[in-house]
C-alpha positions as a printed Julia matrix, in Angstrom:
550×3 Matrix{Float64}:
  26.85   17.8   -17.03
  26.64   14.05  -16.35
  23.41   12.11  -16.67
  23.22   11.68  -12.87
  23.71   15.43  -12.32
  21.04   16.17  -14.92
  18.54   13.87  -13.19
  19.36   15.32   -9.77
  18.51   18.79  -11.11
  15.21   17.48  -12.44
  16.23   17.99  -16.05
  16.29   15.58  -18.98
  18.98   16.99  -21.21
  16.42   17.12  -24.02
  15.38   20.77  -24.21
  16.58   22.87  -27.14
  17.54   26.54  -27.07
  14.02   27.36  -28.23
  12.5    25.52  -25.26
  11.02   22.71  -27.4
  11.74   19.12  -26.33
  14.0    17.08  -28.57
  14.9    13.4   -28.81
  18.3    12.64  -27.28
  21.31   12.03  -29.44
  21.32   11.85  -33.23
  17.55   11.78  -33.62
  17.76   12.17  -37.39
  19.36    8.7   -37.64
  16.23    7.02  -36.23
  13.69    5.37  -38.54
  10.64    7.59  -39.07
   8.29    5.33  -37.08
  10.76    5.15  -34.19
  11.29    8.91  -34.34
   7.55    9.5   -33.96
   7.4     7.21  -30.93
  10.5     8.72  -29.33
   9.13   12.24  -29.76
   6.26   11.27  -27.45
   8.75   10.7   -24.61
  10.89   13.84  -25.01
   9.7    15.57  -21.86
  11.11   18.88  -20.7
  10.55   18.55  -16.94
  11.76   16.08  -14.29
  11.21   12.48  -15.33
  12.19    8.89  -14.62
  14.32    7.12  -17.23
  12.95    3.65  -17.97
  15.15    2.57  -20.87
  15.72    2.75  -24.62
  13.32    2.14  -27.5
  13.23   -1.21  -29.28
  12.34   -1.13  -32.95
  12.59   -3.84  -35.59
  14.69   -6.02  -33.29
  17.21   -3.27  -32.51
  17.82   -1.23  -29.38
  17.92    2.5   -30.21
  19.67    4.23  -27.27
  19.16    7.68  -28.8
  15.42    7.24  -28.21
  14.9     7.24  -24.46
  11.6     6.08  -22.91
  10.67    8.07  -19.82
   7.77    8.95  -17.5
   7.19   12.5   -16.16
   7.6    12.72  -12.39
   4.34   14.66  -11.81
   2.41   11.89  -13.58
   3.48    9.22  -11.09
   0.43   10.02   -8.95
  -1.85    9.11  -11.88
  -1.48    5.42  -11.02
  -0.13    2.59  -13.1
   0.16   -1.1   -13.83
   3.23   -3.33  -13.99
   2.27   -6.7   -15.47
   3.88   -9.76  -16.98
   4.41  -13.48  -16.59
   6.58  -14.9   -13.83
  10.3   -14.44  -14.5
   9.97  -11.59  -17.0
  11.56   -8.91  -14.81
   8.68   -7.2   -12.95
  10.58   -7.13   -9.66
  13.61   -5.42  -11.21
  11.29   -2.89  -12.85
   9.87   -2.03   -9.43
  13.4    -1.67   -8.09
  14.43    0.57  -10.99
  11.44    2.88  -10.5
  11.84    2.93   -6.72
  15.5     3.99   -7.0
  14.75    6.91   -9.28
  11.79    8.07   -7.2
  13.96    7.97   -4.07
  16.71    9.93   -5.84
  14.16   12.65   -6.63
  12.9    12.88   -3.06
   9.77   10.73   -3.37
   9.1     8.02   -0.73
   8.18    4.56   -2.03
   6.36    1.55   -0.6
   7.25   -1.91   -1.95
   6.01   -5.37   -0.97
   8.88   -7.84   -1.18
   7.03  -10.97   -2.26
  10.09  -12.98   -3.29
  12.41  -11.62   -0.63
  14.98  -10.04   -2.94
  14.04   -6.33   -2.83
  16.02   -5.72    0.36
  18.99   -5.17   -1.95
  17.67   -1.67   -2.7
  19.53   -0.54    0.44
  22.94   -1.73   -0.81
  25.06   -0.67   -3.8
  24.8    -2.97   -6.81
  27.58   -5.23   -7.98
  29.02   -4.41  -11.41
  29.41   -7.37  -13.74
  29.5    -8.05  -17.47
  25.71   -8.35  -17.72
  25.12   -5.01  -15.98
  27.81   -3.26  -18.01
  26.39   -4.67  -21.24
  22.84   -3.54  -20.43
  24.03   -0.07  -19.4
  25.98    0.32  -22.65
  23.0    -0.83  -24.75
  20.65    1.81  -23.33
  23.24    4.59  -22.8
  22.9     4.4   -19.02
  25.58    5.96  -16.85
  25.47    3.18  -14.26
  26.87    3.8   -10.76
  26.53    1.35   -7.89
  24.25    3.07   -5.35
  22.32    2.1    -2.22
  19.17    3.94   -1.17
  17.68    4.78    2.25
  15.31    1.98    3.25
  13.15    0.76    6.12
  12.18   -2.9     6.44
   8.82   -4.03    7.8
   7.12   -7.34    8.54
   3.41   -7.98    9.1
   2.89   -8.65   12.78
   6.63   -8.75   13.32
   6.88  -12.27   11.92
   9.98  -12.2     9.74
  12.77   -9.68    9.3
  11.39   -6.21    9.83
   9.78   -3.62   12.06
   6.36   -5.0    13.11
   3.34   -3.62   11.26
   0.16   -4.1    13.26
  -3.37   -2.72   13.12
  -6.03   -2.71   15.8
  -9.23   -4.54   14.94
 -11.13   -1.26   15.45
  -8.93    0.5    12.9
  -9.0    -2.38   10.41
 -12.78   -2.27   10.38
 -15.54   -4.75    9.5
 -15.36   -4.63    5.71
 -11.7    -5.6     5.37
 -11.94   -8.08    8.23
 -14.95   -9.77    6.63
 -12.9   -10.31    3.47
 -10.01  -11.79    5.46
 -12.4   -14.12    7.3
 -14.21  -15.0     4.04
 -17.63  -14.08    5.38
 -20.65  -13.85    3.11
 -22.71  -10.68    2.68
 -25.13  -11.44    5.54
 -22.3   -12.29    7.91
 -20.42   -9.15    6.85
 -23.47   -7.02    7.65
 -23.74   -8.65   11.08
 -20.05   -7.98   11.69
 -20.71   -4.34   10.82
 -23.42   -4.2    13.51
 -20.99   -5.65   16.05
 -18.42   -2.98   15.22
 -21.05   -0.25   15.39
 -22.12   -1.44   18.82
 -18.52   -1.56   20.07
 -17.83    1.92   18.65
 -20.82    3.54   20.36
 -20.26    1.79   23.7
 -16.58    2.66   23.97
 -15.51   -0.99   23.7
 -12.31   -0.64   21.73
 -11.37   -3.71   19.71
  -7.6    -3.84   19.91
  -7.01   -7.5    19.12
  -9.03  -10.54   18.12
  -9.88  -11.59   21.68
 -11.63   -8.23   22.09
 -13.85   -8.93   19.11
 -14.54  -12.45   20.29
 -15.54  -11.12   23.71
 -18.0    -8.61   22.24
 -19.59  -11.27   19.99
 -19.92  -13.62   22.97
 -21.51  -10.85   25.07
 -24.04   -9.97   22.35
 -25.19  -13.58   22.17
 -25.35  -14.06   25.95
 -28.58  -13.79   27.93
 -27.65  -10.35   29.25
 -26.44   -8.96   25.96
 -28.63  -10.45   23.24
 -31.15   -7.62   23.48
 -28.57   -4.92   22.75
 -28.92   -5.15   18.96
 -32.63   -5.99   18.86
 -33.68   -2.57   17.57
 -31.2    -2.63   14.66
 -31.66   -6.13   13.33
 -30.14   -8.29   16.03
 -27.39  -10.89   15.82
 -28.46  -14.45   15.22
 -26.8   -17.23   17.15
 -25.97  -19.02   13.89
 -24.22  -15.97   12.38
 -22.36  -15.29   15.61
 -21.23  -18.93   15.59
 -19.86  -18.58   12.05
 -17.94  -15.43   13.0
 -16.52  -17.02   16.14
 -15.46  -20.17   14.28
 -13.82  -18.08   11.56
 -11.93  -16.09   14.19
 -10.8   -19.28   15.93
  -9.56  -20.82   12.68
  -7.85  -17.55   11.79
  -6.0   -17.47   15.11
  -5.1   -21.16   14.85
  -3.18  -20.34   11.66
  -1.03  -17.86   13.58
  -2.72  -14.73   12.28
  -3.54  -13.11   15.63
  -0.15  -11.35   15.72
  -1.2    -8.95   12.96
  -3.81   -7.31   15.18
  -2.78   -5.39   18.26
  -0.73   -2.48   19.47
   1.35   -0.44   18.98
  -0.57    0.2    15.78
   1.53    1.25   12.81
   1.25    4.9    11.84
   1.1     4.95    8.05
   2.59    8.45    7.97
   5.92    6.67    8.57
   5.76    5.7     4.89
   6.01    9.36    3.85
   9.47   10.1     5.23
  12.57   11.35    3.47
  16.17   10.82    4.52
  18.24   13.77    5.9
  19.94   14.23    2.53
  16.55   14.62    0.83
  16.15   11.22   -0.81
  12.85    9.43   -0.37
  12.81    6.47    2.03
  12.0     3.14    0.38
   9.71    1.13    2.7
  10.05   -2.6     2.04
   7.41   -4.93    3.51
   8.36   -8.59    3.83
   5.19  -10.7     3.63
   6.92  -14.09    3.9
   4.93  -14.97    7.0
   1.62  -14.75    5.13
   2.54  -16.4     1.86
   0.11  -19.18    2.76
  -2.54  -16.53    3.51
  -2.24  -14.3     0.45
  -5.67  -12.76    0.95
  -4.59  -11.41    4.34
  -1.51   -9.88    2.72
  -3.47   -8.11   -0.02
  -6.18   -6.95    2.38
  -3.58   -5.58    4.8
  -2.08   -3.58    1.93
  -5.56   -2.19    1.28
  -5.75   -1.14    4.94
  -2.46    0.75    4.58
  -3.8     2.5     1.49
  -7.2     3.26    3.04
  -5.54    4.64    6.18
  -3.36    6.94    4.1
  -6.4     8.0     2.09
  -8.43    9.31    4.99
  -5.47   10.85    6.87
  -3.81   12.85    4.08
  -4.96   16.35    3.07
  -5.92   17.27   -0.49
  -3.01   18.6    -2.54
  -4.38   18.55   -6.1
  -1.85   18.23   -8.93
   1.53   18.52   -7.22
   4.9    18.69   -8.98
   5.81   15.31   -7.47
   3.95   12.58   -5.58
   4.01   12.38   -1.79
   4.3     8.6    -2.06
   4.24    5.92   -4.74
   2.67    2.7    -3.47
   3.32   -0.58   -5.32
   0.46   -3.02   -4.72
   1.95   -6.43   -5.52
  -0.1    -9.6    -6.18
  -3.02   -7.28   -6.93
  -5.26  -10.05   -8.26
  -5.57  -11.43   -4.71
  -7.36   -8.28   -3.64
 -10.0    -8.63   -6.33
 -10.58  -12.4    -6.11
 -14.05  -13.2    -4.72
 -14.61   -9.53   -3.87
 -18.18   -8.27   -3.55
 -19.46   -5.45   -5.73
 -19.5    -3.12   -2.73
 -15.89   -3.98   -1.97
 -14.82   -3.36   -5.58
 -16.73   -0.07   -5.61
 -14.79    1.01   -2.51
 -11.46    0.09   -4.12
 -12.4     2.0    -7.26
 -13.4     5.1    -5.33
 -10.3     5.0    -3.12
  -7.99    4.7    -6.13
  -9.82    7.49   -7.91
  -9.69    9.91   -5.0
  -6.27    9.21   -3.48
  -4.55   10.74   -6.52
  -5.61   14.2    -5.35
  -3.84   13.5    -2.05
  -0.53   13.01   -3.8
  -0.34    9.21   -3.68
   0.34    7.16   -6.79
  -0.67    3.49   -6.81
   0.88    0.89   -9.1
  -0.86   -2.48   -9.23
   1.5    -5.36   -9.95
   0.07   -8.57  -11.39
   0.39  -10.98  -14.32
  -2.17   -9.66  -16.81
  -4.38   -6.55  -16.99
  -7.46   -8.77  -16.89
  -6.65   -9.46  -13.23
  -7.73   -5.88  -12.49
 -11.41   -4.84  -12.8
 -12.17   -2.57  -15.73
 -13.21    0.38  -13.54
  -9.85    0.28  -11.76
  -7.85   -0.49  -14.91
  -9.34    2.59  -16.57
  -7.6     4.76  -13.97
  -4.13    3.3   -14.56
  -2.59    5.67  -17.1
   1.02    4.43  -16.76
   1.51    0.93  -18.13
   4.6    -1.31  -18.15
   3.75   -4.68  -19.65
   6.38   -7.42  -19.6
   6.19  -10.58  -21.68
   3.13  -12.84  -21.66
   2.96  -16.57  -22.37
   0.54  -18.05  -24.88
   0.87  -21.79  -24.34
  -2.8   -22.6   -23.71
  -6.19  -21.39  -25.04
  -6.67  -19.42  -21.82
  -3.25  -17.81  -22.34
  -4.3   -16.83  -25.86
  -7.47  -15.19  -24.55
  -5.51  -13.32  -21.92
  -3.06  -12.12  -24.58
  -5.81  -10.81  -26.84
  -7.51   -9.11  -23.9
  -4.23   -7.44  -22.93
  -3.65   -6.11  -26.44
  -7.1    -4.49  -26.41
  -6.19   -2.48  -23.31
  -3.4    -0.6   -25.16
  -3.8     2.44  -27.44
  -3.41    1.91  -31.19
   0.17    0.97  -31.9
   2.69    0.74  -34.73
   3.67   -2.69  -33.35
   2.04   -6.07  -33.78
   1.45   -6.34  -30.05
   0.32   -9.97  -30.01
   3.6   -11.02  -31.57
   5.68   -8.51  -29.6
   4.32   -9.41  -26.15
   5.17  -13.08  -26.56
   8.66  -12.31  -27.87
   9.93   -9.86  -25.27
  13.02  -10.93  -23.35
  13.68  -10.59  -19.63
  14.07   -6.91  -18.76
  12.07   -5.76  -21.76
   8.55   -4.35  -21.7
   5.88   -2.53  -23.66
   5.37    0.95  -22.2
   2.79    3.69  -22.47
   2.56    6.49  -19.88
   0.86    9.84  -19.45
   2.67   12.81  -20.93
   3.16   16.11  -19.11
  -0.19   17.19  -20.55
  -1.92   14.04  -19.29
  -2.3    12.42  -22.74
  -1.19    8.81  -23.38
   2.22    8.47  -25.02
   2.76    6.19  -28.04
   3.22    2.51  -27.23
   6.97    1.84  -26.98
   8.75   -1.48  -26.79
  11.55   -0.79  -24.31
  14.79   -2.35  -23.16
  14.81   -1.36  -19.5
  17.72    0.03  -17.56
  19.54   -1.95  -14.88
  18.92   -1.07  -11.22
  21.9     0.57   -9.52
  21.29   -1.1    -6.17
  21.91   -4.75   -5.36
  19.76   -7.05   -7.52
  19.1    -9.62   -4.83
  18.63   -9.81   -1.05
  21.13   -8.39    1.41
  22.66  -10.84    3.86
  20.4   -11.83    6.76
  22.81  -10.4     9.34
  23.0    -7.03    7.6
  19.22   -6.94    7.25
  18.69   -7.69   10.94
  21.2    -5.01   11.87
  19.43   -2.46    9.67
  16.09   -3.3    11.31
  17.27   -3.05   14.91
  19.25    0.13   14.19
  16.15    1.91   12.85
  14.72    4.77   14.91
  11.29    3.13   14.49
  12.28   -0.2    16.01
  11.89    0.97   19.59
   8.42    2.35   18.84
   6.92   -0.77   17.29
   9.0    -3.81   18.19
   7.35   -4.74   21.51
   3.67   -5.73   21.4
   1.52   -4.27   24.2
  -1.76   -5.64   25.55
  -3.59   -2.91   27.47
  -7.13   -2.84   28.84
  -9.69   -2.94   26.06
 -13.05   -4.6    25.3
 -12.06   -8.06   26.53
 -10.88   -6.84   29.93
 -13.83   -4.49   30.38
 -16.36   -7.19   29.61
 -14.56   -9.72   31.78
 -14.63   -7.36   34.77
 -18.14   -5.96   34.31
 -19.6    -7.92   37.24
 -22.92   -8.47   35.49
 -23.21   -4.86   34.35
 -23.77   -3.85   30.73
 -21.36   -1.49   28.97
 -23.57    1.54   29.68
 -23.63    0.78   33.4
 -19.88    0.37   33.5
 -19.45    3.76   31.92
 -22.03    5.94   33.71
 -22.18    6.72   37.47
 -25.36    5.88   39.35
 -26.64    6.42   42.86
 -29.98    8.21   43.14
 -28.95   11.52   41.62
 -31.1    13.51   39.23
 -30.38   13.82   35.51
 -28.59   17.18   35.86
 -26.47   15.91   38.73
 -25.67   12.75   36.81
 -24.6    14.79   33.77
 -22.48   17.08   35.96
 -20.94   14.17   37.82
 -20.32   12.34   34.57
 -18.6    15.39   33.08
 -16.4    15.85   36.15
 -15.54   12.17   36.23
 -14.69   12.23   32.56
 -12.49   15.3    33.07
 -10.69   13.67   35.99
 -10.31   10.45   34.02
  -8.88   12.31   31.06
  -6.5    14.31   33.28
  -5.36   11.15   35.01
  -4.92    9.39   31.69
  -2.97   12.32   30.23
  -0.68   12.42   33.28
  -0.14    8.7    33.0
   0.71    8.99   29.33
   3.18   11.81   29.94
   4.9     9.99   32.76
   4.96    6.51   31.38
   4.76    6.27   27.62
   5.87    9.5    25.91
   8.3     8.49   23.19
   7.06    4.91   23.04
   5.03    3.22   20.34
   2.06    3.01   22.71
   1.67    6.8    22.83
   0.13    7.08   19.38
  -2.16    4.11   19.94
  -3.41    5.53   23.25
  -3.93    8.95   21.73
  -6.0     7.46   18.95
  -8.16    5.6    21.46
  -9.15    8.57   23.67
 -12.37    9.17   21.71
 -13.45    5.59   22.17
 -12.54    5.51   25.85
 -14.96    8.34   26.68
 -17.72    6.84   24.59
 -17.6     8.78   21.3
 -18.72    6.99   18.19
 -16.01    6.32   15.62
 -16.46    7.71   12.13
 -15.58    5.15    9.5
 -14.32    5.51    5.94
 -15.28    3.85    2.66
 -13.76    0.56    3.83
 -15.1     0.81    7.37
 -11.64    1.68    8.66
 -11.61    3.89   11.75
 -11.3     7.57   10.9
  -9.93    8.95   14.14
  -7.18   11.48   13.47
  -3.67   10.83   14.72
């Protein structure tokens, strides 16, 4: 049986006739220290092959370093200085997850991960690496979808409504302080209870303007009110945000994050590649939008416990941007989300330069670690190096020396075994990706995007009636008066009339949806807004994201 056939069957080729795992190849020829390390990676079940053990300056291909597939929902960290090979490590892991039927989400920061969809190009460097680590390399492309935030760039547009995004994440994007964030939360609460859905930024601006107007300023009086000064800060922040071209990220059709969980017809997991080129000058928006994707998945997915494979592995690139200037409450929400989403079958890998970029409470949950080389040119670099070494289990290596001497495509690895215990620290020469190590041509990428079944659902932005239009057309009425019928009737008659009107409105809306928008991207967005349209309060999650079911 070939190596590829063995992996496809979920086996490792390392189980003896007695059922005990063994090290591949002529294990007896390995040095004793290397043999002990290699034994920690001789798993019997389905696993991902990372590479071959490095010991005393030599690559030992008989000692394979691997990570059990079921442990990929226990979260991880891929770290290392710029240019050390982190991107290729992501590509390598994504390929093997896809081959075993697990969908993957990747953020393509540098624009060269689109190559995962195309077969790799064999050359002397690839052949040499494959021979060194005993890899049976075959050029292979993998099923992929390409996305772009707000549709700016090459990809299917990914948008969120302001209502769904919620006040906590939006406050971070707008760089509001704690008091301003709390006021923004009151604004969202008011809009939720009054059926004023915030689809885009002009909706939010309209609600803030109404609440500070003569007719609306009393609406929040009983729950703390909204000061003119705070409202002014929020409005100025929104204006500056829009002036930088960021309004396109909020609107409809809103992206359904369940699209990230798909598999191809042949059973391979779809690799979702997000191109964030349009927000490279707004990195905080990029990282916060990734958190929205993760939070949305968290509150929509059912509990699955410890499954035999993840439902999705989510690579959170430039992770330090998420934690920069974050409040304690925000960090607590991240920590809780990461802790709980594992039981829903989602594995999260944070990708950054050093482990110290990740708060200790989050880092403590990252059992799978792939650490590429670090630099130690300055006193700060030296401190970062020492801090990184302290985050690893006891090791037979001199990690301070090893981490500064690793070459490109080499890393220090420790993962969780099939029993959930940390494996020995292993210096590893990583395998070469089998897909194209670089971007696909722009024409081929554009063709792949427009040929996607999702393109027709999300490509065209839609601006329907929402809070802005309702407030503009209110004719001096408040939101309650716009929503409830009047005219001299008693309370019972009003309730009956209201119920009948609501039923007729819902029937009319349903008929309209069936006739006009079934099969379009607007259908899901409209369906999600029904609760708000008839005045139900939205339940919000840890991050304040809207928790209305799809």
